[in-house]
N, C-alpha and C positions, 0 to 999 in steps of 0.2 A: 658907355659901351658903344662899340660901333655898330651901325644897323646894316642889314644885308638887304639889297635890292633883290626883288624877285622879278625876272622877266618874262612876261606872257606874251603870246602870239595874240594878235587881234582876232577878232570874229571874221573878218573879210580874208585875211591871210590863211586862216584855217580852212575856210570855203574854197578859197582858191587852190591850196595844196589837193583838196579831196578832188575837185574839178578837173585839175590836170592829170591826176592818177585816173580817173575814169576815161577821160579822153585818150589818155595814152594806151590804157590797156584795152578799150575799144578798137583803137586803131591796129594796135597788134593782132588783134583777134580778126577783124576784117580782112587784114593783109594776109594772115594764115590760110583763111578760107579762099582767097583770090588767087594765091600763089599756084603757078603751074607746076605743081610735082605729086608725088604719090603719096596717099594717105599716111604711109609710115614716115615718111620725111616730115609732112606737116605734124605728124605726132610728136616727132623729136623735137622739132623747134617750139612747139607749144609747150611740152613739159620743161625745156631748157628755158623759157620765158617765164613760166609759173615759177620755177625753181629760182630764179634769179630775181623775181619780185618778193618771194617769201625771204631770201636771203637780205635783200636790202631792208626789209622790215624788222628783221632779227637784227642786223647790223644797228639799225638806228636805235632799236630798245636796249642795246647791249651799251652803246655809246652814251645813251642818256641817263641808263641806270649808274654806269661808271661816274658821270659828271655829278649826278646828284650825291653818291657817296662822298666824292671828293669834297662837294659844298659842306657836307655835314660835318666831315673830318676837319675841315679847314675852320669852321664855326667853333668846334669844341677847342682845337688848338688857341684860336684868338681869344676865346674866353678864358684859358688858362694864363695865356701870356697878360691879359689885361688884370687878371687877378693877381698875379705874381706883382706886376707893376705897381698896383694901388697899394698892396700890402708892404712893399719893401722901397717905396719912395717917400721921401717926406717933403712936404711942400713949404 
């Protein structure tokens, strides 16, 4: 049977992703505080930013879940094909 390789991110890549998220989030928050506009406008931009961040997390999770489901389905299909080939071929 063929083996499936599992690709995992390194600890440094994981750390870099979180650090960049925190820096970008803090930068946006600081920018909103120092923007010369009304409180209502700041609130609107802040809510829009929070919504876009949460949407990005949700989209990444949905894409990952779909990828995992496809890997599982392909693993089953490959096992069926391998079984069929071993049963129906003579060496």
